[in-house]
C-alpha positions in Angstrom: -74.5 34.1 50.1 -75.4 37.8 49.8 -74.9 40.0 46.8 -72.0 41.8 48.4 -70.2 38.6 49.2 -70.7 37.4 45.6 -69.1 40.7 44.3 -66.2 40.4 46.7 -65.6 36.7 45.6 -65.7 37.7 41.9 -63.2 40.5 42.5 -60.8 38.2 44.2 -61.2 35.7 41.4 -60.4 38.4 38.8 -57.3 39.5 40.6 -56.1 35.9 40.8 -56.8 35.4 37.0 -55.0 38.7 36.3 -51.9 37.5 38.3 -52.0 34.1 36.6 -52.2 35.7 33.2 -49.2 37.9 34.0 -47.0 34.9 35.0 -48.3 32.6 32.3 -45.7 33.5 29.7 -42.9 33.0 32.2 -44.3 29.6 33.1 -44.6 28.6 29.5 -41.0 29.7 28.7 -39.8 27.7 31.6 -41.7 24.6 30.5 -40.3 25.0 26.9 -36.8 25.3 28.3 -37.2 22.1 30.4 -38.6 20.3 27.4 -35.8 21.4 25.1 -33.2 20.3 27.7 -34.8 16.9 28.0 -34.9 16.4 24.2 -31.2 17.3 23.9 -30.2 14.9 26.7 -32.2 12.0 25.2 -31.7 12.6 21.4 -29.6 10.0 19.6 -26.0 11.1 18.8 -25.4 11.5 15.1 -21.8 10.8 14.1 -20.0 13.8 12.6 -19.6 13.5 8.8 -16.0 13.3 7.8 -14.8 16.3 6.0 -12.8 14.3 3.4 -13.7 10.9 1.9 -11.1 8.1 2.1 -9.3 7.8 -1.1 -10.6 5.1 -3.4 -8.3 2.6 -5.3 -8.8 4.5 -8.5 -5.9 5.8 -10.7 -5.4 9.5 -10.7 -3.2 9.6 -13.8 -1.9 7.4 -16.6 1.3 7.2 -18.6 2.0 5.6 -22.0 5.4 4.3 -23.3 7.2 5.9 -20.3 10.5 5.8 -18.5 11.1 6.6 -14.8 14.6 6.9 -13.4 15.6 7.0 -9.8 18.9 8.6 -8.7 20.8 8.4 -5.4 21.9 11.3 -3.3 25.3 11.3 -5.1 23.6 11.6 -8.5 24.3 8.0 -9.4 21.6 6.2 -11.4 20.1 3.6 -9.2 17.3 2.2 -11.3 15.2 2.7 -14.4 11.7 1.5 -15.1 10.2 1.4 -18.6 6.6 0.4 -19.3 4.0 0.2 -22.0 1.3 1.8 -19.8 1.3 2.9 -16.2 -1.4 3.8 -13.7 -0.8 5.6 -10.4 -3.0 4.9 -7.4 -3.0 7.7 -4.8 -4.4 5.6 -1.9 -1.4 3.2 -2.0 1.1 5.5 -3.8 2.0 2.7 -6.2 2.4 2.5 -9.9 0.9 -0.4 -11.8 2.7 -1.1 -15.0 1.9 -3.2 -18.1 5.0 -5.0 -19.6 7.6 -3.5 -17.2 11.3 -3.6 -17.9 13.5 -2.7 -15.0 17.3 -2.0 -14.7 19.0 -1.8 -11.3 22.6 -0.9 -10.6 24.0 -1.8 -7.2 26.9 0.0 -5.5 29.4 -2.3 -7.2 27.9 -1.6 -10.6 26.4 -5.0 -11.0 23.4 -4.9 -13.3 20.1 -6.5 -12.5 17.3 -6.6 -15.1 13.7 -7.7 -14.7 10.7 -8.2 -17.0 7.1 -9.4 -16.6 3.6 -9.0 -18.0 2.6 -6.8 -15.1 4.3 -5.0 -12.3 3.6 -3.0 -9.2 6.2 -0.5 -8.0 6.2 1.4 -4.8 6.7 5.2 -4.4 10.5 5.2 -4.2 11.2 2.3 -6.5 12.7 0.2 -3.7 10.2 -2.6 -4.2 8.8 -4.2 -7.4 6.2 -7.0 -7.5 6.3 -8.8 -10.9 3.4 -10.9 -12.1 3.1 -13.4 -15.0 6.2 -14.7 -16.7 8.5 -12.7 -14.5 12.2 -13.0 -15.1 15.0 -11.4 -13.0 18.6 -11.6 -14.2 21.8 -10.7 -12.3 24.6 -10.4 -14.8 28.0 -12.1 -14.1 30.6 -9.9 -12.5 33.7 -9.9 -10.3 33.3 -8.7 -6.7 35.7 -6.5 -4.7 37.5 -9.6 -3.5 38.3 -10.6 -7.0 35.9 -13.5 -7.0 33.9 -14.3 -10.1 30.2 -14.2 -9.5 28.2 -16.2 -12.1 25.1 -15.0 -14.0 21.9 -15.8 -12.1 18.4 -16.0 -13.6 15.1 -16.4 -11.8 11.8 -17.3 -13.5 8.4 -17.4 -11.9 4.8 -16.1 -12.2 5.5 -13.9 -9.2 8.8 -12.4 -8.1 9.1 -9.7 -5.3 12.2 -7.7 -5.9 13.8 -5.5 -3.2 16.4 -3.2 -4.9 17.9 -1.6 -1.7 18.6 -4.9 0.1 19.2 -6.9 -3.2 16.7 -9.6 -2.3 14.2 -11.6 -4.4 11.3 -13.6 -2.9 8.5 -15.7 -4.2 5.8 -18.0 -2.8 5.1 -19.5 -6.2 7.1 -22.2 -8.1 10.4 -20.8 -9.4 13.2 -21.8 -11.7 16.8 -20.8 -10.8 19.5 -21.0 -13.5 23.0 -20.2 -12.4 26.3 -20.2 -14.3 26.8 -22.7 -17.2 23.8 -25.0 -17.0 23.1 -25.3 -13.2 19.3 -25.4 -13.0 17.1 -25.8 -9.9 13.4 -25.7 -9.3 11.4 -25.2 -6.1 8.0 -24.2 -4.7 9.2 -21.0 -3.3 12.4 -18.8 -3.1 14.3 -16.5 -0.8 17.4 -15.0 -2.5 19.7 -12.6 -0.6 22.5 -11.4 -2.9 24.3 -9.4 -0.1 24.6 -12.5 2.1 25.1 -14.8 -1.0 22.4 -17.1 0.2 19.8 -18.8 -2.0 17.0 -20.8 -0.3 14.6 -22.9 -2.3 11.6 -24.3 -0.5 9.1 -27.1 -1.1 9.9 -29.8 -3.7 13.4 -28.9 -4.8 15.1 -30.5 -7.8 18.4 -29.7 -9.4 20.3 -30.4 -12.6 24.1 -30.1 -12.6 26.1 -30.5 -15.9 28.9 -33.0 -15.9 32.2 -31.6 -14.7 34.9 -31.3 -17.3 38.6 -31.8 -16.5 40.6 -28.8 -17.3 43.7 -30.8 -18.0 43.9 -33.7 -20.4 45.6 -36.8 -19.1 
């Protein structure tokens, strides 16, 4: 190869290198864009962090030697809850009470009282769960039909009281005392005051006092 041909080849090579150098940034940017796209498509998806943590079962306020009253739309007192100490839980909107004492007045004015070692009341006071030495008493009264309704007392380590429907339920052994000496026991209870139905479940036992004649012979 002559010297002229060598110079000509070197000139062509320099031109090619100059063109390659001019397009090199564009090629590199394209390669980076393709690499970034591939990484985005194949990167693991990270779940979005929740903006708010779920509420924990921790009391947000306390009450001591308190009284809470619930009134109806007509201004009539429906119920009153008195407790030694209360703790409100925002996650369930319930009030946990030590030594609760509850008074409930139904539409007929019949008084129901309840006491226990501990209690759990829902937000509107329509339900009360009573634990440890729970006692619910419906005082004697006369209904609208003029029929005498005897005093009823329920005793158990758990009583679930529904004030709006006037029901009491329990899945634990319960003692029922009604009137003058009628005493029954069972392994569970379903009591519907509106329907005037008392259902004892499991092993049921009863004690009835001897009937006394009203007229002497």
